[in-house]
C-alpha positions as CSV (number, residue, x, y, z in Angstrom):
1,M,16.3,-28.1,0.3
2,T,19.4,-26.9,2.3
3,V,20.1,-23.2,2.6
4,V,23.5,-22.4,1.3
5,L,24.5,-19.0,2.6
6,S,27.2,-17.0,0.7
7,E,30.4,-16.1,2.4
8,E,29.6,-12.4,1.9
9,F,26.3,-12.9,3.8
10,K,28.0,-14.8,6.6
11,N,30.8,-12.4,7.0
12,K,28.3,-9.5,7.2
13,Y,26.3,-11.1,10.1
14,Q,29.4,-12.4,11.9
15,Q,30.5,-8.8,12.1
16,L,27.1,-7.6,13.2
17,M,26.2,-10.4,15.6
18,G,29.5,-11.9,16.7
19,D,29.2,-15.4,18.3
20,R,25.4,-15.4,18.0
21,S,25.7,-15.5,14.2
22,K,26.4,-19.2,14.3
23,Q,23.1,-19.8,16.1
24,L,21.3,-17.7,13.4
25,F,23.0,-19.7,10.6
26,D,22.1,-23.0,12.3
27,A,18.5,-21.9,12.7
28,M,18.3,-20.9,9.0
29,E,19.3,-24.4,8.1
30,S,16.5,-26.0,10.2
31,D,12.9,-26.6,9.1
32,S,10.6,-23.7,8.9
33,L,7.2,-23.7,10.8
34,D,3.9,-23.8,9.0
35,A,0.9,-21.8,10.3
36,F,-2.6,-20.7,9.3
37,R,-5.3,-18.3,10.3
38,L,-9.0,-18.9,10.7
39,N,-11.5,-16.5,8.9
40,P,-14.1,-15.1,11.4
41,L,-16.1,-13.7,8.5
42,K,-17.3,-17.3,7.8
43,A,-20.2,-19.0,9.5
44,N,-19.0,-21.5,12.2
45,Y,-15.5,-20.4,11.3
46,K,-13.8,-22.7,13.9
47,N,-15.4,-25.8,12.2
48,V,-12.3,-26.8,10.3
49,N,-10.4,-30.0,9.5
50,L,-7.2,-28.7,11.0
51,S,-6.1,-29.0,14.6
52,L,-6.6,-25.9,16.8
53,D,-4.5,-27.4,19.6
54,N,-1.4,-25.2,18.9
55,P,-2.5,-21.6,19.0
56,I,-0.2,-18.7,18.3
57,E,0.2,-16.5,21.4
58,Y,-0.2,-13.1,19.8
59,S,-3.1,-13.9,17.4
60,K,-6.7,-14.7,18.3
61,I,-7.1,-16.6,15.0
62,G,-3.6,-18.0,14.3
63,Y,-2.4,-21.6,14.8
64,Y,0.6,-23.7,13.9
65,G,-0.2,-26.3,11.2
66,N,-0.1,-27.0,7.5
67,V,-3.0,-26.1,5.1
68,D,-4.0,-28.4,2.2
69,G,-4.8,-26.2,-0.8
70,N,-7.3,-28.8,-2.1
71,D,-9.2,-29.1,1.2
72,I,-12.7,-27.5,1.5
73,D,-11.3,-25.3,4.4
74,H,-9.0,-23.6,1.9
75,L,-11.3,-23.5,-1.1
76,A,-14.2,-22.1,0.9
77,G,-12.0,-19.4,2.5
78,Y,-12.1,-20.7,6.1
79,V,-8.3,-20.8,6.4
80,Y,-5.4,-18.8,5.1
81,S,-1.9,-20.1,5.2
82,Q,0.4,-17.5,6.7
83,E,3.9,-17.5,8.2
84,P,3.6,-17.1,12.0
85,S,5.8,-14.1,12.5
86,A,4.0,-12.2,9.7
87,M,0.7,-12.5,11.6
88,Y,1.8,-9.9,14.1
89,V,2.0,-7.1,11.6
90,A,-1.8,-6.7,11.3
91,E,-2.2,-7.0,15.1
92,L,0.3,-4.0,15.5
93,L,-1.7,-1.9,13.0
94,A,-5.0,-2.8,14.8
95,P,-7.5,-1.1,12.5
96,T,-11.1,-0.6,13.6
97,E,-14.3,-1.0,11.7
98,N,-14.5,2.8,11.3
99,D,-11.0,3.3,9.8
100,T,-9.8,4.1,6.3
101,V,-6.8,1.8,5.8
102,L,-4.1,1.4,3.2
103,D,-2.0,-1.7,2.6
104,L,0.5,-0.2,0.3
105,C,2.4,-3.3,-0.8
106,A,-0.3,-5.9,-0.4
107,A,0.3,-9.0,-2.6
108,P,-0.3,-11.8,-2.2
109,G,-2.8,-10.8,0.5
110,S,-1.9,-12.5,3.8
111,K,-1.7,-9.2,5.7
112,T,-4.6,-7.6,3.8
113,T,-7.0,-10.4,4.6
114,Y,-5.9,-10.4,8.2
115,L,-6.6,-6.6,8.4
116,A,-10.1,-7.2,6.9
117,N,-10.7,-9.9,9.5
118,I,-9.9,-7.4,12.3
119,M,-12.1,-4.8,10.7
120,H,-15.0,-7.3,10.3
121,S,-15.0,-6.4,6.6
122,D,-16.3,-2.9,7.6
123,G,-14.7,0.5,7.1
124,L,-12.5,0.9,4.0
125,L,-9.4,-1.1,3.2
126,V,-7.4,-0.1,0.1
127,S,-5.0,-2.9,-1.0
128,N,-2.4,-1.9,-3.5
129,E,0.1,-3.9,-5.4
130,I,2.4,-2.4,-8.1
131,N,3.0,-5.7,-9.9
132,Y,-0.1,-6.6,-12.1
133,K,0.3,-10.4,-11.9
134,R,0.7,-10.3,-8.1
135,A,-2.3,-7.9,-7.9
136,K,-4.4,-10.5,-9.6
137,V,-3.4,-13.1,-7.0
138,L,-4.1,-10.5,-4.3
139,S,-7.6,-9.9,-5.7
140,S,-8.4,-13.7,-5.9
141,N,-7.3,-14.2,-2.3
142,I,-9.6,-11.4,-1.1
143,E,-12.4,-13.0,-3.1
144,R,-11.9,-16.4,-1.6
145,M,-11.9,-15.1,1.9
146,G,-15.3,-13.4,1.4
147,I,-14.1,-9.9,2.0
148,T,-16.3,-7.0,0.9
149,N,-14.7,-3.8,2.2
150,T,-11.6,-3.7,0.0
151,V,-10.6,-1.7,-3.1
152,V,-7.7,-3.5,-4.9
153,T,-5.5,-1.1,-6.9
154,N,-2.5,-1.8,-9.2
155,N,-0.5,1.4,-8.8
156,S,2.8,2.9,-7.8
157,P,2.7,4.4,-4.3
158,K,3.4,7.8,-5.9
159,D,0.2,7.5,-7.9
160,F,-1.8,8.1,-4.7
161,E,0.0,11.3,-3.7
162,K,-2.0,13.9,-5.6
163,D,-5.5,12.9,-4.7
164,F,-5.1,10.9,-1.4
165,E,-2.9,13.3,0.7
166,N,-3.8,13.0,4.4
167,Y,-6.5,10.4,3.5
168,F,-5.8,7.3,5.5
169,D,-6.2,6.7,9.2
170,K,-3.8,3.7,9.1
171,I,-1.2,2.6,6.7
172,L,0.7,-0.7,6.4
173,V,4.0,-0.6,4.5
174,D,5.1,-4.3,4.3
175,A,8.0,-3.3,2.1
176,P,9.4,-5.4,-0.7
177,C,12.8,-6.4,0.7
178,S,15.9,-8.6,0.3
179,G,14.0,-11.4,2.0
180,E,16.8,-12.7,4.2
181,G,14.4,-13.7,6.9
182,M,12.7,-16.1,4.5
183,F,15.7,-17.9,3.2
184,R,14.9,-21.2,4.9
185,K,11.4,-21.2,3.4
186,D,12.7,-20.2,0.0
187,P,16.3,-21.4,-0.3
188,E,16.4,-20.5,-4.1
189,S,16.2,-16.8,-3.1
190,V,19.6,-17.0,-1.5
191,K,21.1,-17.0,-5.0
192,Y,19.9,-13.4,-5.7
193,W,21.3,-11.9,-2.5
194,S,24.1,-9.4,-2.6
195,Q,24.9,-6.3,-0.6
196,E,24.2,-4.2,-3.7
197,Y,20.7,-5.8,-3.8
198,V,20.2,-4.9,-0.1
199,E,21.1,-1.3,-0.7
200,S,18.8,-1.1,-3.7
201,C,15.9,-2.4,-1.6
202,A,16.6,0.1,1.1
203,N,16.6,3.0,-1.3
204,R,13.3,1.8,-2.8
205,Q,11.8,1.5,0.7
206,K,12.7,5.1,1.5
207,H,10.6,6.2,-1.5
208,I,7.7,4.1,-0.4
209,L,7.9,5.5,3.1
210,D,8.0,9.1,1.7
211,S,4.7,8.4,-0.2
212,A,3.2,6.8,2.9
213,Y,3.9,9.8,5.0
214,K,2.0,12.1,2.5
215,L,-1.0,9.8,2.5
216,L,-1.3,9.4,6.3
217,K,-3.7,11.6,8.2
218,P,-2.4,13.7,11.2
219,G,-3.0,11.5,14.2
220,G,-2.7,8.4,12.0
221,T,-0.7,5.2,12.5
222,L,1.9,3.7,10.1
223,V,3.3,0.2,10.6
224,Y,6.5,-0.6,8.7
225,S,7.6,-4.2,8.3
226,T,10.1,-6.3,6.4
227,C,11.0,-10.0,6.3
228,T,14.7,-9.3,6.3
229,F,17.5,-8.9,8.9
230,S,19.5,-6.1,7.2
231,P,20.0,-2.9,9.2
232,E,20.0,-0.9,6.0
233,E,16.4,-1.9,5.3
234,N,15.2,-1.7,8.9
235,E,16.7,0.5,11.7
236,Q,18.6,2.7,9.3
237,N,15.5,3.3,7.2
238,I,13.4,4.2,10.2
239,D,16.2,6.5,11.5
240,Y,16.1,8.2,8.1
241,F,12.3,8.5,8.3
242,L,12.3,10.0,11.8
243,N,14.9,12.5,10.8
244,E,13.1,13.4,7.6
245,Y,9.7,13.9,9.2
246,S,9.8,15.5,12.7
247,D,6.1,15.0,13.3
248,M,6.6,11.2,13.2
249,S,7.5,9.2,16.3
250,L,7.9,5.6,17.3
251,A,5.3,4.0,19.5
252,D,5.9,1.3,22.1
253,V,4.7,-2.2,21.0
254,K,4.1,-5.3,23.1
255,K,6.8,-7.9,22.6
256,Y,6.0,-11.6,23.2
257,S,8.3,-14.5,23.9
258,G,11.2,-14.6,21.5
259,M,10.6,-11.1,20.1
260,E,13.6,-8.7,20.6
261,D,14.0,-4.9,20.7
262,G,15.2,-3.1,17.6
263,K,19.0,-2.4,17.6
264,P,20.0,1.3,18.0
265,E,23.6,0.3,17.2
266,W,22.4,-0.8,13.7
267,G,20.6,2.5,13.2
268,N,23.0,5.3,14.0
269,G,22.6,4.9,17.7
270,N,19.1,6.3,17.9
271,Q,17.8,4.8,21.2
272,E,14.2,5.2,20.1
273,L,14.7,2.2,17.8
274,T,14.4,-0.1,20.8
275,K,10.7,0.4,20.4
276,A,10.8,-1.5,17.1
277,L,10.9,-5.3,17.3
278,R,12.9,-8.0,15.6
279,M,12.3,-11.7,15.2
280,F,15.2,-14.0,14.6
281,P,14.6,-17.7,14.0
282,D,17.2,-18.8,16.5
283,Q,15.0,-17.3,19.3
284,F,11.5,-17.0,17.8
285,S,9.1,-19.7,16.5
286,G,8.9,-18.2,13.0
287,E,10.9,-16.6,10.2
288,G,12.9,-13.4,10.4
289,H,11.0,-10.2,10.6
290,F,11.4,-6.5,11.6
291,M,8.4,-4.3,12.4
292,C,7.6,-1.0,14.1
293,K,4.7,1.3,14.7
294,L,4.9,5.0,13.9
295,V,2.4,7.8,14.8
296,K,1.9,11.1,13.1
297,D,1.4,14.2,15.3
298,G,-1.8,16.2,15.0
299,E,-5.5,15.6,14.7
300,S,-7.3,14.4,11.6
301,S,-10.2,16.1,10.0
302,E,-12.8,14.4,7.8
303,S,-12.3,15.1,4.1
304,K,-15.3,15.6,1.8
305,I,-16.0,12.8,-0.6
306,K,-17.5,13.3,-4.0
307,T,-19.3,10.1,-5.0
308,L,-19.7,8.5,-8.3
309,P,-23.2,8.8,-10.0
310,N,-25.7,6.0,-9.7
311,T,-25.3,3.6,-12.7
312,I,-28.1,1.3,-11.8
313,K,-31.1,1.9,-14.1
314,K,-34.7,0.8,-13.5
315,D,-34.3,-2.3,-15.7
316,D,-31.2,-3.3,-13.8
317,Q,-32.9,-2.8,-10.5
318,K,-35.8,-5.0,-11.6
319,L,-33.4,-7.8,-12.5
320,I,-31.7,-7.5,-9.1
321,E,-35.0,-7.7,-7.3
322,K,-36.2,-10.6,-9.4
323,F,-33.0,-12.6,-8.7
324,S,-33.2,-11.8,-5.0
325,K,-36.9,-12.7,-4.7
326,E,-36.2,-16.1,-6.3
327,N,-32.9,-17.0,-4.7
328,L,-32.1,-14.8,-1.7
329,N,-33.6,-13.8,1.6
330,F,-32.4,-10.2,1.1
331,V,-32.0,-7.7,-1.7
332,P,-28.4,-6.3,-2.2
333,D,-28.5,-2.5,-1.8
334,K,-25.2,-1.3,-0.5
335,N,-23.3,1.1,-2.9
336,L,-24.5,-0.7,-6.0
337,F,-22.8,0.2,-9.3
338,K,-22.4,-1.3,-12.7
339,V,-19.3,-1.5,-14.9
340,N,-20.0,-2.7,-18.4
341,E,-22.4,-5.5,-17.6
342,F,-21.0,-6.4,-14.2
343,L,-22.8,-5.6,-10.9
344,F,-20.8,-4.6,-7.8
345,S,-21.4,-3.7,-4.2
346,A,-18.7,-1.0,-3.9
347,A,-16.4,-0.7,-0.9
348,S,-16.1,3.0,-1.9
349,L,-17.8,5.3,-4.4
350,D,-15.2,8.0,-3.9
351,R,-14.5,9.6,-7.3
352,R,-10.8,9.8,-6.6
353,F,-10.5,6.0,-7.2
354,K,-11.3,6.7,-10.9
355,K,-7.8,8.1,-11.2
356,L,-6.2,4.8,-10.1
357,H,-6.1,1.4,-11.8
358,V,-8.8,-0.4,-9.8
359,M,-8.9,-4.1,-10.1
360,R,-11.6,-4.8,-7.5
361,N,-14.0,-2.5,-5.7
362,G,-15.9,-4.3,-3.0
363,L,-17.9,-7.3,-3.9
364,K,-18.6,-8.5,-7.4
365,L,-22.3,-9.7,-7.3
366,G,-22.8,-10.9,-10.8
367,E,-23.2,-10.2,-14.5
368,F,-26.3,-8.9,-16.3
369,K,-27.2,-11.1,-19.3
370,K,-30.3,-11.1,-21.4
371,N,-33.2,-10.6,-19.1
372,R,-31.4,-12.0,-16.1
373,L,-28.7,-11.4,-13.4
374,E,-26.2,-14.3,-13.2
375,P,-24.5,-14.4,-9.8
376,D,-20.7,-14.5,-9.4
377,I,-18.7,-16.9,-7.2
378,A,-17.5,-13.9,-5.1
379,M,-21.1,-13.3,-4.0
380,I,-21.5,-16.8,-2.6
381,L,-18.1,-16.7,-0.8
382,A,-19.2,-13.6,1.0
383,T,-22.8,-14.7,1.9
384,K,-23.9,-16.4,5.1
385,P,-26.0,-19.6,4.5
386,E,-29.1,-18.1,6.1
387,R,-29.3,-15.4,3.4
388,L,-29.9,-18.0,0.7
389,K,-33.3,-19.5,-0.2
390,A,-31.8,-23.0,-0.7
391,I,-28.7,-24.9,0.0
392,Y,-27.6,-28.4,-1.1
393,D,-24.9,-30.2,0.9
394,L,-22.7,-32.4,-1.3
395,D,-21.3,-35.7,-0.2
396,E,-17.6,-36.4,-0.7
397,S,-18.1,-38.1,-4.1
398,Q,-20.3,-35.2,-5.4
399,F,-17.9,-32.7,-4.1
400,K,-15.0,-34.2,-6.0
401,K,-17.1,-34.4,-9.1
402,Y,-18.2,-30.8,-8.8
403,L,-14.6,-29.6,-8.3
404,H,-13.7,-31.5,-11.5
405,G,-16.4,-29.6,-13.4
406,E,-19.1,-32.3,-13.6
407,T,-22.9,-32.0,-13.4
408,I,-24.4,-33.5,-10.3
409,I,-27.3,-35.9,-11.0
410,L,-29.8,-36.3,-8.2
411,D,-31.8,-39.5,-7.6
412,H,-34.7,-37.5,-6.0
413,E,-36.6,-34.3,-6.5
414,P,-35.3,-31.8,-3.8
415,D,-37.7,-29.5,-1.9
416,F,-36.5,-26.4,-3.6
417,S,-37.7,-24.9,-6.8
418,N,-35.4,-21.9,-7.3
419,K,-32.7,-22.0,-10.0
420,W,-29.7,-20.8,-8.1
421,I,-28.7,-22.7,-5.0
422,G,-25.8,-22.5,-2.6
423,L,-23.6,-25.6,-2.6
424,T,-21.8,-26.7,0.6
425,Y,-19.5,-29.5,1.5
426,Q,-19.0,-30.2,5.2
427,D,-21.5,-27.3,5.8
428,K,-19.1,-24.8,4.1
429,L,-20.5,-22.7,1.3
430,F,-18.1,-22.7,-1.6
431,S,-20.0,-22.3,-4.9
432,W,-23.3,-21.7,-6.7
433,G,-25.1,-24.5,-8.4
434,R,-27.7,-24.1,-11.1
435,Y,-30.6,-26.4,-10.5
436,S,-32.9,-27.9,-13.1
437,N,-34.7,-31.2,-13.5
438,K,-32.9,-33.2,-10.8
439,Q,-29.6,-31.8,-12.0
440,I,-27.1,-29.4,-10.4
441,K,-25.3,-27.9,-13.4
442,N,-21.7,-27.0,-12.8
443,V,-20.9,-23.2,-12.6
444,Y,-17.7,-23.6,-10.7
445,P,-15.1,-21.3,-12.3
446,K,-12.8,-23.2,-14.6
447,G,-9.8,-21.6,-13.1
448,L,-10.7,-23.1,-9.7
449,R,-11.4,-26.6,-10.8
450,R,-9.3,-29.5,-9.6
């Protein structure tokens, strides 16, 4: 679909960019580039069906190429489709395994899952999304990628302020924006553009940044990013932020081929804004982006955490141990807690999360039913093959049948006797199977079936 830019939009950028604006408009009418990331949390994560011949310079796990949503690589969480310029945001924040991190505007999850990859699914990653439907998508993408260190919340940024002041080592504000940088990927969105909408987004972003400041520890790092060109949402907002909070400063960031300095002339002449970076599609192999890294003065101190009480009773523990003895080579024991009849391995047991709308806390292990623990798909997606008692590798025909919801009939008696087995296709774990009498009964979630 051709991008049809409004005269108002073109006039604005002709005034801002002069003769170069024609190059920008021409680039916005060209084809966008597809890209994907590998998931190093998975076993043999480079064993994928996609070509790895065209790597992205600034990402150790990013490549140019197109993901098939029905392929086992996608279904088993080995790959995540992500726009190439957006990959650099997580690299700028650069969280460690010991950090407490907040992704404040996280849906659909591309940057959150990248952050979790960098953290090796350790530390604590809080992924927040204010829109409930988008938060559900965020949670499902975290599950598919086998991530265990994440608390998914569905809240306004202001909801965090009372109980999480100076709480986070690192914060990502990938702010909701006017989306100008994504027009060629989503030409329909051009229809909603207006200068009034840009200014509305800029005002909203200021409020989000105000909240982020309160939540960031002294000595902490904040990365701000948008997928839009507008100065109002980028340089001007950062200039506002620096003036509002004197203990915040811009940090230098490495700029790769095609990346440009921020534009002080678009942000009240503040020369510090050259430390920010911009990506324009006429110079960079990706969509339009703005991003910068900000640091808060001071030194952080550890806050005391009051944890939730243990909700695992003796009978529950016996069922966990029974299931593990029969089907696993380990016994889950990290931060176990029970909500209704569901068993989780929590990313955090901090009581403060009870005051938020939490949609996912760590890893959902299963559901307690009468005299048994029934495992959840999330558990298999986060488990290495060697931690299972038994695995059955489906052939292509069996795989297609299983995705369709069918039972798999075996023509021989396999050499395992346990009930719950891990199912793989092309050696990639993607589901549980329930084995009985030469049959693998289908337990693949109905919402994932093809």
